[in-house]
C-alpha positions, 0 to 999 in steps of 0.5 A: 499499499502507498504511504498515506493512502496515496495522498499528496500535496494539498490533500496530505496537508489537508489531512494534517490539518484535520488532525491538528484542528481536532486536537484544537477542537478538543482543547476548546471543548474542554476549556469551555465545558467546565464553565457550564458544569460548575452552574449545574445544580446536580454537579454542585450537590453531588460534589458538595460545592454549593456556596464554596466559590473558592473551592470551585475556582480551584477545581476549575483552575487545577486543570490549568496546572495539569496543562502547565506540566503537560507542556513542560512534559512536551518540552522533555519528551517532544524532541525524543518522541516526535511530533506524532507520538507526542500527540498520541501520548497526550491523547491517551493521558486525556482519555484517562482524565476524562474517564475519572471526571465522568465517573467522579462522586467526590471533589479529590476525584474530579481534581485528579481527573482535571489535572490528568486531563490537563497533563494530556492537553498540555502535551498536545497543544504544545505539539500540534501547532509545531507539527502543523507548521513544520509540514505546511508551506510558508504561504499557508502556515499562518492560515492553517494554524489560524484555522486550527485556533478557530476550531478551538473556538468551534469547540468552545462554542459547541461546549456552550451549547451542549451545556445549555441544552443539557441544563434542561435535563435533570440529574447527573446526565446534565453534566456527565454527558457533556464531559463524555462528549469529548471522547468523539474528538479523541477517537478522531485523533486515534483514527487520523494521527498514526498514519500521517507523515512525521515532521520532515524538519524533526527527521532531519534533525535526527539524521533521517535525511532520506525519510524527510526528503520523501515526506518533503516531496510528498507534501510538495507533490514533487519528485524527490530529486526536484531542485525545490526539494533538494533546496529545502533539504539543504536549507533545513540541513544547514539550519540544523548544523548551524544550531548544533555548532552554535548550541548553548546549554540550558545552564548557560542560557539561564545565567544569560552566558551566551558569548560567542555562541549567542548568534542565534538570539536563542533566549530573546526568541524563547521570550518573544514566543512566551510573551505572546502567550502570557499576553493572551492570558492577560488580555482577560479572555478567560475572565469570560471564557471559563466564567462568562455565565458567572460574570453575567449572573454576578456582575450583570445580574441576569438569571442562570438560563439567560446568562447560559443562553447569552454565553452560548450565543456569544460563542457563536459570534466569537466563532464567526468573527474569528473567521476574519483572521484566516484570509488576513493573517498573512495579509495584515501580518502578525504584528498589526493583528495583535496591535489592533485587537489589543486596541479594540480589546482595551476599548471594550474592557474600558466601557464594560468597567464603567458600565458595571460601575454604574450597575453597582451603584446604589440607587442608580436609576438606570442600572438595568439599561446600563447592564444590558449595554455592558453585555454588548461590549463582552460580545464585542470583545470576543470579536476583536480577540477572535480576530487577533489574539485567539491564533497569533500567540499559538502560531508565533512561537512555532515561527519565531524559535530556531529549529533545534529549540522549536519544540522547546519554544512551543512548549514553554510558550504553552506552559506560559500560557497555562501558568497565567491561565491558571492565575487568572481562572483562580482569582476571577471568581474571588476578584468579582466577589471582592473587588466588584467593578474595580476588577476589570480595570486590571484587564483594561490596563493590560490590553493598552500595555500590549500595544507599545509592546508588540510595536517596539519588540516583536518582528513580523514573521508573515510570508517568511520561511522558517529559515528566513526567520533563522537567518534574520536572528543570525544577522540582526541582534537589535531588541528594538525592531520598529525601525527595521523595515525588513523586521516589520515588513508584512511581505517577505524581504526582497533579499531572502526571495533573491537568496532562494531563487539563486539557491534554486537556480544553482541547484537546477543547473546541475545534472540530476544524476550528479545532483542525486549523488551529491545529495547522497554525499551530503547526507553521509557527511551529515550522519558521519559529522553527527556520529563524530560529534557524539563520539567526542562527547562520549570521549570527553564524558569518559575522561571526566570519569576517569579524572573524578575516579583519580581525584577520589583516590587521591 
């Protein structure tokens, strides 16, 4: 049987996208379903959580703690297992956590189930965007990862409608079935991921060049000896070798010691990727994603049923407006999408804060009308967030980090997301009850601060190949990028286009048989160099071990 059932080119990329999008749909569903579960009377009665706001917040937020450790786990095992096996491992762990939650009759079991499911989700959400980015063309990469995040919103929307529909069902099925529904997505992942291609960039990093070139050819629907495939392979191999030669060990990196090995701006790139994820959470999205029914009940004064219905309607609006990001993530670029969306979010939270202030003002005659006005700006906030901040923070770490640190960078970015997510989810119920309208000032200030942060510090990645981004950081070490045209241009800089054309032209001018022989020789030299480096490291370790033993005897 032909690999991938004979699929090549766009169709093969389509099925990789189906798998990654399913993963993100599961993420969105899991993120949204618990917000409806925690206002279900049978759930609160069964677990004894009535009138215990802080414990409800903790049970909800501990899922994010699991996600944090799952993301760290992806950092540890991601480069060892590869992209596909890491996703399958995460899916299996999520299955165990889901079963524990569905069958829960105590707070302790629910907490364990939430943490385990979070660990699996952390592994998956750290890995799926990297896998998508490393198997996609540069011109498609942004759109495909934004589509993934839109499917995340679709999962979130589905969970809202699911819990709203089951709010009319009495008894445990009203919350156990919505939790069990996530197995639909788990079964799809088991049915797609195993037969799809591994990341060719990960394979080259592991010395499996022949296999990687076959996958590159299948993804491009070209022959293995095609000049474009040979050029792509050489670019990736060169990037791998450069990273190895300029590698900084983590101990030196944490201490800020880079010296002559600092040419790839490793720590800066890691911090930029982590920063987008931190900003996404500090924008206040999970004040409303997890707790929108609670916010509408406590801060706006709506009934339980009306709050659930509006949360579900809002999720549909969120989904529809997020579609604007698909055609425009490449056209507008990452920088503009983040800055314009942050400005819109700042405006919405400013108006929400003012409205809720007057809603809570004793004796104010227009409380009901101004409460209704605040609802409109909760909806509008989701419009801006869906366009700009839903997808880009997940896309950016997969683009900005170098090949050898891409899985690490995505994992640390995701871990950052979950750490801040936990903080927001943990403090929100308490903040609403104690600070009231003043609680929303926090998110107003943060959203305003993101505009200059992105403008001054974040280089554009739209339209660039992953190797273009590597080249930019090798040649430019300035932290402030706003005045660098190559850094902020929405289109691919001309010098990168000319370099690629020259490489393809030079490769095309060689006789195909000679080119194939040269490629084989180059692969052999890469493998030989890797083996020699491994042997050298082992010799050094052996010498250090002998020296340590001699010192002990002395």
